[in-house]
Phi, psi and omega in degrees: 000331182292331180292335181287335183274351180279146177279140183270327183250148176266139178264120181260138178268111183255008182294328179297326178295322179295321178294320180294314180295318179297320180292315182293313181292325176294320177297313180296319179294319178296320177292323181290318184285312187263342181056038177216162179294320180296323176296323176295321178294316178296322177295322178297313179296318178297321178294321178291321178295318179296321178295323178294317178295319181297313183289331182273329186253310189271333180281125184292141178266131178262127180265157179292154179286339186262000000 
């Protein structure tokens, strides 16, 4: 009976990957468009903000079965 109460699958938190990808791509896009360091910083901030909005609004939340 004890085996039935154990969870079989592990839940992985992948939100950190979205922040990393958003930051890197935002930085590259900012550097590409403005061709300056300040543009890269603004792109980095914009990428992190977009990743935060994506993970909080668009990424579906899975609720526990219990």
